C-alpha positions, 0 to 999 in steps of 0.5 A: 360873508354877504355883508362884507362882500356888500361892504367891500363893494360900498367902499370900492364905489365910494373910492371910485366916485367921491373925487367927481361927486365932491366936484357937484352939488348935492341936495336932499331926498332919496328922489332927488338928482344929488349931483349934476349928471353927464348930458345925453348925445343924439337927437331926442324924440318927443313924444305926446301923452295925455294925462287926465285930459291933458296933452304933455310932451315927454322927451325920450333920449336917443339910445343906439339901436339894437345889434348883435355880433360874435364875440371872441368866445364865439358866443352870440353877444350883442346890446341885449347883453349890456342892458344894465351896464355901463360901457365904453366902445369903439372900433378897431382892427386887429392889423391896424398899423396906426391909431389902434395900438395907441387907442386900445393901450389907452382903453386898457388904462381904463379897463384897469382903472375900473376892474373892481366895478362889476357893472361896467364892460368895454367893447371893440367892434372890428372894421375888417371881419374877414380877417378879424375872425373869432379866433383872431379876436380871441388872440388879441384879447390875450396879446393886449391884456383885455380882461376876460368877461369884461372887455368884448371883441365883436365881429359879424357882417361887414355892412352891419358893423359899419351901420352900427358905427354910425348908430354910435356916431362913429365912422367905419369904412374901407379906404384902400388909400388908408393905412391898413386899408380901412378908414375909421374913427379914433373916438371911444363912446361913453354908453349908460345902462340904457344904451344912451350915450352921455358926455360932458361938456367943454369949457365952451358948453359945447357937448363933446360927445366922444373921446379921442383914444389916443388923447392922454387928456381925453382918457383922463376926462373920460375916466372922470366922467364914468366915476360921475356916471357910476354914482348916477348909476348907483343913485338910479338903483338906490332910487328904485330900491326905494321906490320898490320898498315903498310900494311894498308898504 
């Protein structure tokens, strides 16, 4: 039964990522990077280290600072729970009369496309925590068809939520002149298993950084890039297992 389950998972991953993997350049070796990966978003940190008396610089890619809120099940939930997961994040509010319905409708299409892959989640932060209580978010989850245990809706202190939006390089603020009273980004952010924001480059070589949640073309790009990130993650896990196996020998 375990063998059958492992085989089914392998087939699913192959179906999800094969079209994207074939697009890239393969090389040999378990330690090799067998395809071009997505770029990292955000300012890197350069640290100096010494090895055998020689100073070298290491680059640490930007990772989203830790956050912790409450989800629609009234559970404490945050970045710690997403370690080892790929996820897509956005900011919204349940009474939003403009971009949110289209944005979360499109995000549901992304959710449905990857339901068979257990290592991807979806996280939506409210920008209106006074109204969007745990109970409201639970009802919202049911209303839009979010998959329980895969798509999490977070609420908490407004200031902390808005700071977290900035940490994702997104906007969130109160604006009495905006429809619904809040101004927030319509963009979706793709995050890898180590909390780093990832993205493709456009045809001009510019880093996209985010994906418009209201654009069909960009939702399609997001789906393709998730496939690429899944392939990278599976490679990462394979290399980790390979190194652990060699260490035992």
